[in-house]
Structures are given as C-alpha cells and as structure tokens.
N, C-alpha and C positions, 0 to 999 in steps of 0.2 A: 503494500499500499504505499509506503513512504517513498520507495523507488518511482512508483507510477505517478505519485504527485510531483516529485522532483523532474520527471520527464515534462509534466505539464507546465510546471514553472519555467523550465529551460525553453520550452517553446514558445512562451508568452512573455519572456523576459523583455522588458523595455530598454535595458542596458546590457546586452550580452557581452560587452567588453569589460565588465566588472564595476562599471560605474556606479555610483549611489544615486538614489533619486530622494529628493526632500519634497515632502506634502506638508503644506501650511494649511491650518484650519483654525477654526475657533478655539479648538482645544490645544493648540500650539503647533509645533514642527516636530514631524516624525520623518525618520530615515528608514529607507526601504532596506530590506534583507535580499542578498543574493540567493538564487536557487541554491548553491553549494552551502550557504550558512543555514539555510532552512533544512536541508538534508542532514546536515551534522547534528542539529538539534533533534531531528527525528531519531537519528542513531543513538543520541544520548538518551532519549525516551527508552529505546529498546534495551539498552544496558540497564536502566533502573528496573525494567520488567525482568531482566534475566537474574537480577540479584536473588530473587526468591525462586528460581527454577530449580528443579531436581537436577537437571543436566545443564552444566555450565560450558561455555565456549571451550574451555580447556579439556573437556570430556570428548571433544569431537576430533577426530583424526580426519583430516583432509590431504589428499595427495593424488598426484596425477598416477596413472597405471605404470607408466614408464618408470617414475621414481621408484615405486613400489617394486617393480621387476628388477631395478638395479640393486636396491636394497637386500632383496631376497636371494638374488644370484652371488652375491658376496659373502664368503665365510664370516667375515668380520662384523656384518651387520644383519645377517639373516635372523638370528635369535632375537634380535630387538624389534626387527620388523614383525615377525610373528608375535611376539609379546605385545607390542603395541595394537595388533589387528585383534588379539584376544581380548585385551583388557578395556579398550574404548568403548563406551557405551553407544557411540555413533560412529560409523566409519563411512566416509563419502570417498569414493574412488573415481577418478575423472577419466574418461576417454580409455575405457577398457576394449583392448583389441588384440587377438592372438597373434595376427600376421602369420598363421600357419607354422608358427615356431612352438615345438614340444615344449620347451622350458618355460615359455609364456603360459601355455595352457596349463602347467603345473602350478604356476602362481596364481591362476584364476580359479582353479579347483582348490587349491589350499585355502584361498579367501573364502570362498563360499562354504566349503565343509567346516571349517574351524569356527566360523561365525554360527552356522546352523547347528552344529553340535553342541556348543556352549550356551544355545538359546539366546544369542545376541542378535535381536530382530531388527535393530537400527542400523541397516546396512543399506547403502544407496550406492549404485555405480552408474555412470553414463557411458553411452556408447552410439557412435554413428552407423553402426552396423545392424542388421536384422537379427532379432534374438535368435532366430532360426540358424544363424550362422556365426553364432559367438563362440562356438568351440572350433572354428576353423573348418577345412575341408576333409580332414581326416575322419571317416565315418564312426569309428568307435568312439574316439574323443569327443566328437561332435555330439553323438548321442548322449553320452554321459554327462557332459556338461549342459546340455539342453534340457535333459531330465532334471538336473540339480536346479536349473534356472527355473523351470516351470513350478517346482515344489517351493522355492525359496522366495522367488521375487514376484512383484506385482508389476507389470510393465506399465509405463507411462508413454504416450507418443508425443514427442514435442516437436514434430516437423511443421506444425501450423503456427507455432508460436514466433514472436518477433525476435529477430536476431539482434542481440544486445549490441554486437559490434557495429552492425549497420545502423542502428539507431544513433549511437554514439559518433559515427562517422558524418551523419547527416546533421547533427547538432553542430559539429565542427565546422562543416561547410557553411551552414547558416551563420555562425559567429564570424567565419572569415569574410563572407560576403558583406556582413553588417559593418565590419571594420573597414573594408574597403571603401563601401559607400560614406562612411563617416569622413574617411580621409579626402575622398574626392570632393565632398560637399564643403569640407573645410578649405581646401584649395581653391575651389571656385569662389568661395566667399571672401578670400583674402585679396585685397587690390594689389596689383602689380606694383613694384618699386621701380621709380623712374630712374633711369641711369643717366649720370649727368654727362657722360660722353655722348649720349645719344641727342642731348639738347642742341638746339641750334646756337651756334655761337653770337654772342651779342655783336651789334653793329660798331665798328670803331668810331670813337668820337674824335672830332677835330680839337 
C-alpha cells in the first residue's frame, strides 16, 4: 500500500526535481514533502508495527539462488548455509533455476526437503520458468522435484503484474524530461547579454 501510494505521489509530483513547494493560507505557511520523504515516513510506520510482531526482519533469510548455490557448494560455508535454511522462520529465495545442472538440482532438493521435514512452512521462492520444468530436463529429477513442489508450494503467477523496473524507468524518464523542460524555460526567459564588441562604434567628435 505504501509503495503504491509512493508511485501515485511520484507521478503527480509538482516538483520532480526535488524542490520544495510552499503553501500560504490563513493558517500559515506549510512546506510540501517529497514522495521520498512520505515513503520513508511510511516505512517508519511499518517498523513500529513490526516491533510487536512474532517474526522480526532478522528472522527472514533472503538471498538469490545463485548465492545459495555458491554457499552450498563450498565446504567452508555449506554447513552455515544449511543451518540458516533450517533455523530461519521465513526463507525467501529469488530466481530459482536448475540450468540442468545436477549440483544445482541437489541444492533445490535440499532446500525443499529440509524445510518440509522441519515443518518450516514460511518458504518462498521465485522463478521465471514454468513449475513443470523447475527440475530441469532430466526426467527422474524433474518428476521428483515437481512432486515435492506440488506438495510443498502454492504457486502464484505474477506474469500480469507491473514490472517494478519498468515503472522506475518511466519515472526517471519523466523526471529527466521535466528537468530538460525547466532548463529550456529558464534559458528562454533569460534576456541575452549584449556584447560591447557588437555595439556600433560611436561617431568621432571634432
């Protein structure tokens, strides 16, 4: 909700270059807040709510699947990676993809089975591939991981959602255009400076 309001504020911002707007009324003068300032206030409100929450931000393990894979494959960090997966109340793994690599499939299977066996149901993964192919092309592995996925996960299709990167790109373009227009307007409103060398020489006097 806070982010959606931030997008609306950014789209209707009368001063996208960060300037402040003063409003004078019978009650006095007030200064506007930027969309970023309003957004930060919203985040502070969320922090106050989280203080009384059972699960704190430090209870959430968030990492990309490539990072998890690198931690798992290294003997020095494998135990720590598995312990983190086991203990965190909430695990969020981004961009899960096997790439038909057996060692990556092993990590996917470990992630699913350890969380499932320990009754840790706060497990979220994102992927840009069909769930049917989450286990790669090798038939036996694919069937095993697909079966575990169906038992463990509830799929959410996000293909019709707005792309956050595209939204931010459009906002940046809008800000750039507004800044260009401001500079052009300022340049056009500035009277040209007369160059003394271009002035006609005074007539000589007798």
